[in-house]
PQR file of N, CA, C, O and H, with PARSE charges and radii, in Angstrom:
ATOM      1  N   MET A   1       0.852  -1.166   0.000 -0.4000 1.5000
ATOM      2  CA  MET A   1       0.000   0.000   0.000 -0.0000 2.0000
ATOM      3  C   MET A   1       0.898   1.229   0.000  0.5500 1.7000
ATOM      4  O   MET A   1       1.885   1.296   0.733 -0.5500 1.4000
ATOM      5  N   GLU A   2       0.549   2.171  -0.811 -0.4000 1.5000
ATOM      6  CA  GLU A   2       1.297   3.419  -0.866 -0.0000 2.0000
ATOM      7  C   GLU A   2       0.426   4.519  -0.283  0.5500 1.7000
ATOM      8  O   GLU A   2      -0.749   4.645  -0.630 -0.5500 1.4000
ATOM      9  H   GLU A   2      -0.253   2.117  -1.407  0.4000 1.0000
ATOM     10  N   ILE A   3       1.007   5.310   0.603 -0.4000 1.5000
ATOM     11  CA  ILE A   3       0.288   6.399   1.239 -0.0000 2.0000
ATOM     12  C   ILE A   3       0.826   7.711   0.691  0.5500 1.7000
ATOM     13  O   ILE A   3       2.033   7.952   0.717 -0.5500 1.4000
ATOM     14  H   ILE A   3       1.961   5.208   0.885  0.4000 1.0000
ATOM     15  N   GLN A   4      -0.061   8.550   0.200 -0.4000 1.5000
ATOM     16  CA  GLN A   4       0.360   9.865  -0.264 -0.0000 2.0000
ATOM     17  C   GLN A   4       0.786  10.696   0.944  0.5500 1.7000
ATOM     18  O   GLN A   4       0.146  10.651   1.995 -0.5500 1.4000
ATOM     19  H   GLN A   4      -1.041   8.354   0.179  0.4000 1.0000
ATOM     20  N   ASP A   5       1.854  11.442   0.789 -0.4000 1.5000
ATOM     21  CA  ASP A   5       2.393  12.227   1.895 -0.0000 2.0000
ATOM     22  C   ASP A   5       1.343  13.118   2.550  0.5500 1.7000
ATOM     23  O   ASP A   5       1.269  13.190   3.776 -0.5500 1.4000
ATOM     24  H   ASP A   5       2.374  11.479  -0.065  0.4000 1.0000
ATOM     25  N   ARG A   6       0.542  13.789   1.751 -0.4000 1.5000
ATOM     26  CA  ARG A   6      -0.400  14.739   2.327 -0.0000 2.0000
ATOM     27  C   ARG A   6      -1.564  14.063   3.040  0.5500 1.7000
ATOM     28  O   ARG A   6      -2.213  14.682   3.883 -0.5500 1.4000
ATOM     29  H   ARG A   6       0.602  13.730   0.755  0.4000 1.0000
ATOM     30  N   LEU A   7      -1.835  12.808   2.717 -0.4000 1.5000
ATOM     31  CA  LEU A   7      -2.941  12.084   3.346 -0.0000 2.0000
ATOM     32  C   LEU A   7      -2.488  11.162   4.469  0.5500 1.7000
ATOM     33  O   LEU A   7      -3.315  10.663   5.233 -0.5500 1.4000
ATOM     34  H   LEU A   7      -1.308  12.305   2.033  0.4000 1.0000
ATOM     35  N   ALA A   8      -1.203  10.935   4.574 -0.4000 1.5000
ATOM     36  CA  ALA A   8      -0.681   9.980   5.550 -0.0000 2.0000
ATOM     37  C   ALA A   8      -1.056  10.320   6.994  0.5500 1.7000
ATOM     38  O   ALA A   8      -1.503   9.429   7.717 -0.5500 1.4000
ATOM     39  H   ALA A   8      -0.531  11.340   3.953  0.4000 1.0000
ATOM     40  N   PRO A   9      -0.896  11.561   7.444 -0.5600 1.5000
ATOM     41  CA  PRO A   9      -1.295  11.863   8.833  0.2800 2.0000
ATOM     42  C   PRO A   9      -2.783  11.631   9.077  0.5500 1.7000
ATOM     43  O   PRO A   9      -3.180  11.186  10.154 -0.5500 1.4000
ATOM     44  N   LEU A  10      -3.603  11.935   8.071 -0.4000 1.5000
ATOM     45  CA  LEU A  10      -5.040  11.707   8.196 -0.0000 2.0000
ATOM     46  C   LEU A  10      -5.354  10.221   8.339  0.5500 1.7000
ATOM     47  O   LEU A  10      -6.195   9.835   9.151 -0.5500 1.4000
ATOM     48  H   LEU A  10      -3.281  12.296   7.196  0.4000 1.0000
ATOM     49  N   LEU A  11      -4.683   9.398   7.557 -0.4000 1.5000
ATOM     50  CA  LEU A  11      -4.897   7.959   7.638 -0.0000 2.0000
ATOM     51  C   LEU A  11      -4.495   7.417   9.004  0.5500 1.7000
ATOM     52  O   LEU A  11      -5.234   6.641   9.611 -0.5500 1.4000
ATOM     53  H   LEU A  11      -4.000   9.712   6.897  0.4000 1.0000
ATOM     54  N   VAL A  12      -3.338   7.821   9.481 -0.4000 1.5000
ATOM     55  CA  VAL A  12      -2.869   7.358  10.795 -0.0000 2.0000
ATOM     56  C   VAL A  12      -3.865   7.789  11.879  0.5500 1.7000
ATOM     57  O   VAL A  12      -4.241   6.986  12.734 -0.5500 1.4000
ATOM     58  H   VAL A  12      -2.738   8.451   8.988  0.4000 1.0000
ATOM     59  N   GLY A  13      -4.284   9.040  11.842 -0.4000 1.5000
ATOM     60  CA  GLY A  13      -5.226   9.541  12.841 -0.0000 2.0000
ATOM     61  C   GLY A  13      -6.576   8.844  12.773  0.5500 1.7000
ATOM     62  O   GLY A  13      -7.176   8.554  13.808 -0.5500 1.4000
ATOM     63  H   GLY A  13      -3.979   9.692  11.148  0.4000 1.0000
ATOM     64  N   ALA A  14      -7.055   8.577  11.577 -0.4000 1.5000
ATOM     65  CA  ALA A  14      -8.351   7.918  11.416 -0.0000 2.0000
ATOM     66  C   ALA A  14      -8.328   6.490  11.962  0.5500 1.7000
ATOM     67  O   ALA A  14      -9.263   6.059  12.637 -0.5500 1.4000
ATOM     68  H   ALA A  14      -6.567   8.813  10.737  0.4000 1.0000
ATOM     69  N   VAL A  15      -7.262   5.769  11.666 -0.4000 1.5000
ATOM     70  CA  VAL A  15      -7.159   4.395  12.168 -0.0000 2.0000
ATOM     71  C   VAL A  15      -6.957   4.403  13.681  0.5500 1.7000
ATOM     72  O   VAL A  15      -7.504   3.554  14.385 -0.5500 1.4000
ATOM     73  H   VAL A  15      -6.502   6.119  11.118  0.4000 1.0000
ATOM     74  N   ARG A  16      -6.174   5.358  14.184 -0.4000 1.5000
ATOM     75  CA  ARG A  16      -5.994   5.508  15.633 -0.0000 2.0000
ATOM     76  C   ARG A  16      -7.343   5.743  16.314  0.5500 1.7000
ATOM     77  O   ARG A  16      -7.635   5.136  17.345 -0.5500 1.4000
ATOM     78  H   ARG A  16      -5.730   6.047  13.612  0.4000 1.0000
ATOM     79  N   ASP A  17      -8.160   6.621  15.740 -0.4000 1.5000
ATOM     80  CA  ASP A  17      -9.481   6.909  16.306 -0.0000 2.0000
ATOM     81  C   ASP A  17     -10.391   5.684  16.253  0.5500 1.7000
ATOM     82  O   ASP A  17     -11.166   5.443  17.178 -0.5500 1.4000
ATOM     83  H   ASP A  17      -7.922   7.114  14.903  0.4000 1.0000
ATOM     84  N   ALA A  18     -10.297   4.919  15.180 -0.4000 1.5000
ATOM     85  CA  ALA A  18     -11.108   3.699  15.064 -0.0000 2.0000
ATOM     86  C   ALA A  18     -10.713   2.686  16.127  0.5500 1.7000
ATOM     87  O   ALA A  18     -11.576   2.038  16.720 -0.5500 1.4000
ATOM     88  H   ALA A  18      -9.667   5.114  14.429  0.4000 1.0000
ATOM     89  N   VAL A  19      -9.428   2.549  16.370 -0.4000 1.5000
ATOM     90  CA  VAL A  19      -8.951   1.635  17.417 -0.0000 2.0000
ATOM     91  C   VAL A  19      -9.480   2.089  18.776  0.5500 1.7000
ATOM     92  O   VAL A  19      -9.976   1.275  19.555 -0.5500 1.4000
ATOM     93  H   VAL A  19      -8.727   3.076  15.889  0.4000 1.0000
ATOM     94  N   SER A  20      -9.375   3.381  19.057 -0.4000 1.5000
ATOM     95  CA  SER A  20      -9.859   3.915  20.340 -0.0000 2.0000
ATOM     96  C   SER A  20     -11.355   3.693  20.507  0.5500 1.7000
ATOM     97  O   SER A  20     -11.810   3.300  21.581 -0.5500 1.4000
ATOM     98  H   SER A  20      -8.972   4.042  18.424  0.4000 1.0000
ATOM     99  N   TYR A  21     -12.122   3.943  19.445 -0.4000 1.5000
ATOM    100  CA  TYR A  21     -13.572   3.756  19.494 -0.0000 2.0000
ATOM    101  C   TYR A  21     -13.931   2.297  19.783  0.5500 1.7000
ATOM    102  O   TYR A  21     -14.767   2.012  20.640 -0.5500 1.4000
ATOM    103  H   TYR A  21     -11.752   4.262  18.572  0.4000 1.0000
ATOM    104  N   HIS A  22     -13.303   1.400  19.073 -0.4000 1.5000
ATOM    105  CA  HIS A  22     -13.627  -0.018  19.259 -0.0000 2.0000
ATOM    106  C   HIS A  22     -13.141  -0.537  20.608  0.5500 1.7000
ATOM    107  O   HIS A  22     -13.737  -1.452  21.177 -0.5500 1.4000
ATOM    108  H   HIS A  22     -12.624   1.632  18.377  0.4000 1.0000
ATOM    109  N   GLU A  23     -12.077   0.037  21.111 -0.4000 1.5000
ATOM    110  CA  GLU A  23     -11.613  -0.326  22.445 -0.0000 2.0000
ATOM    111  C   GLU A  23     -12.675   0.043  23.488  0.5500 1.7000
ATOM    112  O   GLU A  23     -12.965  -0.741  24.392 -0.5500 1.4000
ATOM    113  H   GLU A  23     -11.593   0.781  20.649  0.4000 1.0000
ATOM    114  N   LEU A  24     -13.241   1.227  23.354 -0.4000 1.5000
ATOM    115  CA  LEU A  24     -14.317   1.645  24.259 -0.0000 2.0000
ATOM    116  C   LEU A  24     -15.561   0.792  24.058  0.5500 1.7000
ATOM    117  O   LEU A  24     -16.236   0.431  25.022 -0.5500 1.4000
ATOM    118  H   LEU A  24     -13.005   1.863  22.619  0.4000 1.0000
ATOM    119  N   LEU A  25     -15.858   0.478  22.822 -0.4000 1.5000
ATOM    120  CA  LEU A  25     -17.024  -0.348  22.524 -0.0000 2.0000
ATOM    121  C   LEU A  25     -16.920  -1.718  23.178  0.5500 1.7000
ATOM    122  O   LEU A  25     -17.917  -2.252  23.663 -0.5500 1.4000
ATOM    123  H   LEU A  25     -15.310   0.771  22.039  0.4000 1.0000
ATOM    124  N   LEU A  26     -15.730  -2.283  23.194 -0.4000 1.5000
ATOM    125  CA  LEU A  26     -15.536  -3.595  23.811 -0.0000 2.0000
ATOM    126  C   LEU A  26     -15.678  -3.558  25.326  0.5500 1.7000
ATOM    127  O   LEU A  26     -15.877  -4.597  25.956 -0.5500 1.4000
ATOM    128  H   LEU A  26     -14.920  -1.849  22.800  0.4000 1.0000
ATOM    129  N   GLN A  27     -15.579  -2.382  25.910 -0.4000 1.5000
ATOM    130  CA  GLN A  27     -15.787  -2.256  27.349 -0.0000 2.0000
ATOM    131  C   GLN A  27     -17.269  -2.285  27.701  0.5500 1.7000
ATOM    132  O   GLN A  27     -17.633  -2.441  28.866 -0.5500 1.4000
ATOM    133  H   GLN A  27     -15.417  -1.538  25.398  0.4000 1.0000
ATOM    134  N   ASN A  28     -18.119  -2.135  26.693 -0.4000 1.5000
ATOM    135  CA  ASN A  28     -19.563  -2.162  26.882 -0.0000 2.0000
ATOM    136  C   ASN A  28     -20.015  -3.621  27.028  0.5500 1.7000
ATOM    137  O   ASN A  28     -19.771  -4.439  26.141 -0.5500 1.4000
ATOM    138  H   ASN A  28     -17.824  -2.008  25.746  0.4000 1.0000
ATOM    139  N   ASN A  29     -20.649  -3.933  28.108 -0.4000 1.5000
ATOM    140  CA  ASN A  29     -21.061  -5.318  28.375 -0.0000 2.0000
ATOM    141  C   ASN A  29     -22.353  -5.718  27.684  0.5500 1.7000
ATOM    142  O   ASN A  29     -22.851  -6.822  27.907 -0.5500 1.4000
ATOM    143  H   ASN A  29     -20.848  -3.269  28.829  0.4000 1.0000
ATOM    144  N   THR A  30     -22.904  -4.851  26.855 -0.4000 1.5000
ATOM    145  CA  THR A  30     -24.177  -5.170  26.203 -0.0000 2.0000
ATOM    146  C   THR A  30     -24.028  -5.575  24.738  0.5500 1.7000
ATOM    147  O   THR A  30     -25.027  -5.676  24.025 -0.5500 1.4000
ATOM    148  H   THR A  30     -22.500  -3.955  26.674  0.4000 1.0000
ATOM    149  N   LEU A  31     -22.822  -5.803  24.288 -0.4000 1.5000
ATOM    150  CA  LEU A  31     -22.614  -6.195  22.890 -0.0000 2.0000
ATOM    151  C   LEU A  31     -23.226  -7.563  22.625  0.5500 1.7000
ATOM    152  O   LEU A  31     -22.997  -8.515  23.371 -0.5500 1.4000
ATOM    153  H   LEU A  31     -22.011  -5.721  24.867  0.4000 1.0000
ATOM    154  N   ALA A  32     -23.993  -7.646  21.570 -0.4000 1.5000
ATOM    155  CA  ALA A  32     -24.646  -8.909  21.234 -0.0000 2.0000
ATOM    156  C   ALA A  32     -23.650  -9.903  20.612  0.5500 1.7000
ATOM    157  O   ALA A  32     -23.632 -11.078  20.980 -0.5500 1.4000
ATOM    158  H   ALA A  32     -24.179  -6.872  20.964  0.4000 1.0000
ATOM    159  N   ASP A  33     -22.844  -9.438  19.694 -0.4000 1.5000
ATOM    160  CA  ASP A  33     -21.887 -10.296  18.987 -0.0000 2.0000
ATOM    161  C   ASP A  33     -20.468  -9.940  19.399  0.5500 1.7000
ATOM    162  O   ASP A  33     -19.662  -9.499  18.579 -0.5500 1.4000
ATOM    163  H   ASP A  33     -22.859  -8.483  19.396  0.4000 1.0000
ATOM    164  N   ARG A  34     -20.176 -10.132  20.655 -0.4000 1.5000
ATOM    165  CA  ARG A  34     -18.887  -9.719  21.211 -0.0000 2.0000
ATOM    166  C   ARG A  34     -17.701 -10.356  20.469  0.5500 1.7000
ATOM    167  O   ARG A  34     -16.695  -9.691  20.219 -0.5500 1.4000
ATOM    168  H   ARG A  34     -20.831 -10.490  21.321  0.4000 1.0000
ATOM    169  N   GLU A  35     -17.819 -11.622  20.126 -0.4000 1.5000
ATOM    170  CA  GLU A  35     -16.718 -12.295  19.440 -0.0000 2.0000
ATOM    171  C   GLU A  35     -16.404 -11.642  18.099  0.5500 1.7000
ATOM    172  O   GLU A  35     -15.239 -11.524  17.719 -0.5500 1.4000
ATOM    173  H   GLU A  35     -18.635 -12.163  20.330  0.4000 1.0000
ATOM    174  N   ASP A  36     -17.445 -11.216  17.381 -0.4000 1.5000
ATOM    175  CA  ASP A  36     -17.234 -10.531  16.106 -0.0000 2.0000
ATOM    176  C   ASP A  36     -16.483  -9.217  16.323  0.5500 1.7000
ATOM    177  O   ASP A  36     -15.561  -8.886  15.577 -0.5500 1.4000
ATOM    178  H   ASP A  36     -18.391 -11.312  17.690  0.4000 1.0000
ATOM    179  N   TYR A  37     -16.886  -8.481  17.341 -0.4000 1.5000
ATOM    180  CA  TYR A  37     -16.213  -7.216  17.652 -0.0000 2.0000
ATOM    181  C   TYR A  37     -14.773  -7.453  18.080  0.5500 1.7000
ATOM    182  O   TYR A  37     -13.885  -6.681  17.717 -0.5500 1.4000
ATOM    183  H   TYR A  37     -17.635  -8.749  17.947  0.4000 1.0000
ATOM    184  N   GLU A  38     -14.534  -8.497  18.839 -0.4000 1.5000
ATOM    185  CA  GLU A  38     -13.170  -8.800  19.268 -0.0000 2.0000
ATOM    186  C   GLU A  38     -12.292  -9.144  18.073  0.5500 1.7000
ATOM    187  O   GLU A  38     -11.143  -8.710  17.996 -0.5500 1.4000
ATOM    188  H   GLU A  38     -15.255  -9.124  19.135  0.4000 1.0000
ATOM    189  N   GLU A  39     -12.825  -9.915  17.152 -0.4000 1.5000
ATOM    190  CA  GLU A  39     -12.073 -10.271  15.946 -0.0000 2.0000
ATOM    191  C   GLU A  39     -11.798  -9.020  15.110  0.5500 1.7000
ATOM    192  O   GLU A  39     -10.686  -8.822  14.619 -0.5500 1.4000
ATOM    193  H   GLU A  39     -13.759 -10.268  17.215  0.4000 1.0000
ATOM    194  N   HIS A  40     -12.805  -8.195  14.957 -0.4000 1.5000
ATOM    195  CA  HIS A  40     -12.634  -6.948  14.205 -0.0000 2.0000
ATOM    196  C   HIS A  40     -11.587  -6.063  14.877  0.5500 1.7000
ATOM    197  O   HIS A  40     -10.750  -5.471  14.197 -0.5500 1.4000
ATOM    198  H   HIS A  40     -13.708  -8.356  15.356  0.4000 1.0000
ATOM    199  N   PHE A  41     -11.627  -5.969  16.189 -0.4000 1.5000
ATOM    200  CA  PHE A  41     -10.666  -5.158  16.928 -0.0000 2.0000
ATOM    201  C   PHE A  41      -9.248  -5.687  16.727  0.5500 1.7000
ATOM    202  O   PHE A  41      -8.312  -4.906  16.552 -0.5500 1.4000
ATOM    203  H   PHE A  41     -12.307  -6.450  16.742  0.4000 1.0000
ATOM    204  N   LEU A  42      -9.090  -6.978  16.751 -0.4000 1.5000
ATOM    205  CA  LEU A  42      -7.769  -7.580  16.526 -0.0000 2.0000
ATOM    206  C   LEU A  42      -7.251  -7.216  15.138  0.5500 1.7000
ATOM    207  O   LEU A  42      -6.098  -6.809  14.991 -0.5500 1.4000
ATOM    208  H   LEU A  42      -9.850  -7.612  16.892  0.4000 1.0000
ATOM    209  N   GLN A  43      -8.089  -7.358  14.134 -0.4000 1.5000
ATOM    210  CA  GLN A  43      -7.687  -7.018  12.774 -0.0000 2.0000
ATOM    211  C   GLN A  43      -7.378  -5.531  12.643  0.5500 1.7000
ATOM    212  O   GLN A  43      -6.435  -5.145  11.952 -0.5500 1.4000
ATOM    213  H   GLN A  43      -9.026  -7.688  14.254  0.4000 1.0000
ATOM    214  N   LEU A  44      -8.165  -4.712  13.298 -0.4000 1.5000
ATOM    215  CA  LEU A  44      -7.963  -3.274  13.253 -0.0000 2.0000
ATOM    216  C   LEU A  44      -6.647  -2.875  13.905  0.5500 1.7000
ATOM    217  O   LEU A  44      -5.939  -2.016  13.380 -0.5500 1.4000
ATOM    218  H   LEU A  44      -8.931  -5.026  13.860  0.4000 1.0000
ATOM    219  N   THR A  45      -6.311  -3.473  15.024 -0.4000 1.5000
ATOM    220  CA  THR A  45      -5.040  -3.146  15.681 -0.0000 2.0000
ATOM    221  C   THR A  45      -3.851  -3.624  14.843  0.5500 1.7000
ATOM    222  O   THR A  45      -2.813  -2.964  14.806 -0.5500 1.4000
ATOM    223  H   THR A  45      -6.887  -4.170  15.450  0.4000 1.0000
ATOM    224  N   GLN A  46      -4.000  -4.757  14.179 -0.4000 1.5000
ATOM    225  CA  GLN A  46      -2.936  -5.231  13.294 -0.0000 2.0000
ATOM    226  C   GLN A  46      -2.766  -4.279  12.106  0.5500 1.7000
ATOM    227  O   GLN A  46      -1.646  -3.976  11.697 -0.5500 1.4000
ATOM    228  H   GLN A  46      -4.844  -5.293  14.209  0.4000 1.0000
ATOM    229  N   PHE A  47      -3.874  -3.822  11.569 -0.4000 1.5000
ATOM    230  CA  PHE A  47      -3.826  -2.859  10.470 -0.0000 2.0000
ATOM    231  C   PHE A  47      -3.175  -1.558  10.931  0.5500 1.7000
ATOM    232  O   PHE A  47      -2.392  -0.963  10.191 -0.5500 1.4000
ATOM    233  H   PHE A  47      -4.784  -4.068  11.901  0.4000 1.0000
ATOM    234  N   PHE A  48      -3.487  -1.119  12.133 -0.4000 1.5000
ATOM    235  CA  PHE A  48      -2.905   0.100  12.688 -0.0000 2.0000
ATOM    236  C   PHE A  48      -1.385  -0.016  12.778  0.5500 1.7000
ATOM    237  O   PHE A  48      -0.667   0.924  12.438 -0.5500 1.4000
ATOM    238  H   PHE A  48      -4.123  -1.603  12.734  0.4000 1.0000
ATOM    239  N   GLU A  49      -0.903  -1.152  13.228 -0.4000 1.5000
ATOM    240  CA  GLU A  49       0.550  -1.366  13.293 -0.0000 2.0000
ATOM    241  C   GLU A  49       1.164  -1.303  11.896  0.5500 1.7000
ATOM    242  O   GLU A  49       2.244  -0.742  11.715 -0.5500 1.4000
ATOM    243  H   GLU A  49      -1.487  -1.916  13.504  0.4000 1.0000
ATOM    244  N   HIS A  50       0.487  -1.869  10.926 -0.4000 1.5000
ATOM    245  CA  HIS A  50       0.965  -1.845   9.541 -0.0000 2.0000
ATOM    246  C   HIS A  50       1.003  -0.408   9.012  0.5500 1.7000
ATOM    247  O   HIS A  50       1.984  -0.001   8.389 -0.5500 1.4000
ATOM    248  H   HIS A  50      -0.391  -2.324  11.072  0.4000 1.0000
ATOM    249  N   VAL A  51      -0.048   0.351   9.256 -0.4000 1.5000
ATOM    250  CA  VAL A  51      -0.112   1.743   8.809 -0.0000 2.0000
ATOM    251  C   VAL A  51       1.005   2.560   9.453  0.5500 1.7000
ATOM    252  O   VAL A  51       1.629   3.389   8.791 -0.5500 1.4000
ATOM    253  H   VAL A  51      -0.845   0.021   9.762  0.4000 1.0000
ATOM    254  N   LYS A  52       1.257   2.331  10.732 -0.4000 1.5000
ATOM    255  CA  LYS A  52       2.344   3.062  11.407 -0.0000 2.0000
ATOM    256  C   LYS A  52       3.700   2.719  10.793  0.5500 1.7000
ATOM    257  O   LYS A  52       4.545   3.600  10.633 -0.5500 1.4000
ATOM    258  H   LYS A  52       0.750   1.658  11.270  0.4000 1.0000
ATOM    259  N   GLU A  53       3.915   1.463  10.451 -0.4000 1.5000
ATOM    260  CA  GLU A  53       5.169   1.070   9.802 -0.0000 2.0000
ATOM    261  C   GLU A  53       5.334   1.766   8.452  0.5500 1.7000
ATOM    262  O   GLU A  53       6.414   2.254   8.120 -0.5500 1.4000
ATOM    263  H   GLU A  53       3.228   0.747  10.581  0.4000 1.0000
ATOM    264  N   LEU A  54       4.250   1.803   7.683 -0.4000 1.5000
ATOM    265  CA  LEU A  54       4.293   2.487   6.388 -0.0000 2.0000
ATOM    266  C   LEU A  54       4.556   3.978   6.579  0.5500 1.7000
ATOM    267  O   LEU A  54       5.307   4.587   5.817 -0.5500 1.4000
ATOM    268  H   LEU A  54       3.372   1.407   7.953  0.4000 1.0000
ATOM    269  N   TYR A  55       3.942   4.550   7.584 -0.4000 1.5000
ATOM    270  CA  TYR A  55       4.128   5.978   7.844 -0.0000 2.0000
ATOM    271  C   TYR A  55       5.577   6.284   8.203  0.5500 1.7000
ATOM    272  O   TYR A  55       6.134   7.286   7.755 -0.5500 1.4000
ATOM    273  H   TYR A  55       3.331   4.055   8.202  0.4000 1.0000
ATOM    274  N   LYS A  56       6.180   5.430   9.002 -0.4000 1.5000
ATOM    275  CA  LYS A  56       7.571   5.656   9.408 -0.0000 2.0000
ATOM    276  C   LYS A  56       8.489   5.750   8.186  0.5500 1.7000
ATOM    277  O   LYS A  56       9.496   6.457   8.228 -0.5500 1.4000
ATOM    278  H   LYS A  56       5.727   4.616   9.366  0.4000 1.0000
ATOM    279  N   ARG A  57       8.159   5.055   7.113 -0.4000 1.5000
ATOM    280  CA  ARG A  57       8.978   5.075   5.901 -0.0000 2.0000
ATOM    281  C   ARG A  57       8.960   6.438   5.209  0.5500 1.7000
ATOM    282  O   ARG A  57       9.928   6.818   4.551 -0.5500 1.4000
ATOM    283  H   ARG A  57       7.341   4.481   7.079  0.4000 1.0000
ATOM    284  N   ILE A  58       7.854   7.170   5.359 -0.4000 1.5000
ATOM    285  CA  ILE A  58       7.720   8.455   4.666 -0.0000 2.0000
ATOM    286  C   ILE A  58       7.673   9.625   5.645  0.5500 1.7000
ATOM    287  O   ILE A  58       7.391  10.758   5.254 -0.5500 1.4000
ATOM    288  H   ILE A  58       7.067   6.861   5.893  0.4000 1.0000
ATOM    289  N   GLU A  59       7.942   9.356   6.881 -0.4000 1.5000
ATOM    290  CA  GLU A  59       7.838  10.368   7.934 -0.0000 2.0000
ATOM    291  C   GLU A  59       8.651  11.630   7.610  0.5500 1.7000
ATOM    292  O   GLU A  59       8.171  12.743   7.828 -0.5500 1.4000
ATOM    293  H   GLU A  59       8.171   8.436   7.200  0.4000 1.0000
ATOM    294  N   ASP A  60       9.853  11.469   7.101 -0.4000 1.5000
ATOM    295  CA  ASP A  60      10.689  12.632   6.788 -0.0000 2.0000
ATOM    296  C   ASP A  60      10.081  13.479   5.668  0.5500 1.7000
ATOM    297  O   ASP A  60      10.101  14.708   5.724 -0.5500 1.4000
ATOM    298  H   ASP A  60      10.243  10.565   6.924  0.4000 1.0000
ATOM    299  N   GLU A  61       9.543  12.807   4.659 -0.4000 1.5000
ATOM    300  CA  GLU A  61       8.921  13.536   3.555 -0.0000 2.0000
ATOM    301  C   GLU A  61       7.665  14.273   4.012  0.5500 1.7000
ATOM    302  O   GLU A  61       7.382  15.379   3.552 -0.5500 1.4000
ATOM    303  H   GLU A  61       9.526  11.808   4.614  0.4000 1.0000
ATOM    304  N   VAL A  62       6.925  13.656   4.909 -0.4000 1.5000
ATOM    305  CA  VAL A  62       5.692  14.264   5.413 -0.0000 2.0000
ATOM    306  C   VAL A  62       6.020  15.467   6.290  0.5500 1.7000
ATOM    307  O   VAL A  62       5.338  16.490   6.238 -0.5500 1.4000
ATOM    308  H   VAL A  62       7.155  12.757   5.282  0.4000 1.0000
ATOM    309  N   GLY A  63       7.060  15.333   7.086 -0.4000 1.5000
ATOM    310  CA  GLY A  63       7.470  16.427   7.947 -0.0000 2.0000
ATOM    311  C   GLY A  63       6.767  16.470   9.288  0.5500 1.7000
ATOM    312  O   GLY A  63       6.880  17.456  10.016 -0.5500 1.4000
ATOM    313  H   GLY A  63       7.614  14.502   7.128  0.4000 1.0000
ATOM    314  N   LEU A  64       6.053  15.425   9.623 -0.4000 1.5000
ATOM    315  CA  LEU A  64       5.347  15.343  10.896 -0.0000 2.0000
ATOM    316  C   LEU A  64       5.683  14.002  11.537  0.5500 1.7000
ATOM    317  O   LEU A  64       5.291  12.955  11.021 -0.5500 1.4000
ATOM    318  H   LEU A  64       5.962  14.624   9.032  0.4000 1.0000
ATOM    319  N   PRO A  65       6.404  14.023  12.654 -0.5600 1.5000
ATOM    320  CA  PRO A  65       6.785  12.763  13.298  0.2800 2.0000
ATOM    321  C   PRO A  65       5.562  11.960  13.757  0.5500 1.7000
ATOM    322  O   PRO A  65       4.554  12.517  14.193 -0.5500 1.4000
ATOM    323  N   LEU A  66       5.685  10.657  13.646 -0.4000 1.5000
ATOM    324  CA  LEU A  66       4.594   9.768  14.049 -0.0000 2.0000
ATOM    325  C   LEU A  66       4.197   9.993  15.498  0.5500 1.7000
ATOM    326  O   LEU A  66       3.012   9.927  15.823 -0.5500 1.4000
ATOM    327  H   LEU A  66       6.504  10.205  13.293  0.4000 1.0000
ATOM    328  N   ASP A  67       5.149  10.253  16.367 -0.4000 1.5000
ATOM    329  CA  ASP A  67       4.810  10.416  17.793 -0.0000 2.0000
ATOM    330  C   ASP A  67       4.036  11.698  18.075  0.5500 1.7000
ATOM    331  O   ASP A  67       3.539  11.885  19.186 -0.5500 1.4000
ATOM    332  H   ASP A  67       6.112  10.307  16.103  0.4000 1.0000
ATOM    333  N   LYS A  68       3.925  12.588  17.083 -0.4000 1.5000
ATOM    334  CA  LYS A  68       3.051  13.757  17.222 -0.0000 2.0000
ATOM    335  C   LYS A  68       1.601  13.399  16.907  0.5500 1.7000
ATOM    336  O   LYS A  68       0.674  14.069  17.363 -0.5500 1.4000
ATOM    337  H   LYS A  68       4.329  12.437  16.180  0.4000 1.0000
ATOM    338  N   ILE A  69       1.415  12.341  16.129 -0.4000 1.5000
ATOM    339  CA  ILE A  69       0.071  11.878  15.774 -0.0000 2.0000
ATOM    340  C   ILE A  69      -0.390  10.808  16.775  0.5500 1.7000
ATOM    341  O   ILE A  69      -1.534  10.805  17.228 -0.5500 1.4000
ATOM    342  H   ILE A  69       2.167  11.796  15.759  0.4000 1.0000
ATOM    343  N   VAL A  70       0.530   9.913  17.097 -0.4000 1.5000
ATOM    344  CA  VAL A  70       0.253   8.809  18.011 -0.0000 2.0000
ATOM    345  C   VAL A  70       1.288   8.881  19.137  0.5500 1.7000
ATOM    346  O   VAL A  70       2.400   8.374  18.988 -0.5500 1.4000
ATOM    347  H   VAL A  70       1.460   9.915  16.729  0.4000 1.0000
ATOM    348  N   PRO A  71       0.932   9.504  20.255 -0.5600 1.5000
ATOM    349  CA  PRO A  71       1.897   9.589  21.353  0.2800 2.0000
ATOM    350  C   PRO A  71       2.309   8.197  21.827  0.5500 1.7000
ATOM    351  O   PRO A  71       1.497   7.273  21.867 -0.5500 1.4000
ATOM    352  N   PRO A  72       3.599   8.065  22.188 -0.5600 1.5000
ATOM    353  CA  PRO A  72       4.088   6.748  22.623  0.2800 2.0000
ATOM    354  C   PRO A  72       3.450   6.268  23.917  0.5500 1.7000
ATOM    355  O   PRO A  72       3.769   5.180  24.396 -0.5500 1.4000
TER
END
């Protein structure tokens, strides 16, 4: 996957927000299909790690360090 420099921070932030949202959703004890959400969350976190790796490759060109988008 190739990320355009100008869209890369947006992609990282969007996936970060999705991970945070689903993390909160999993804390809700009223989920009907909890296993489906857990599987989706696992895939989403794996995708997030992949996106961060891709971002690190173009971080210098983008001019915005990853740790400014996703604090350590």
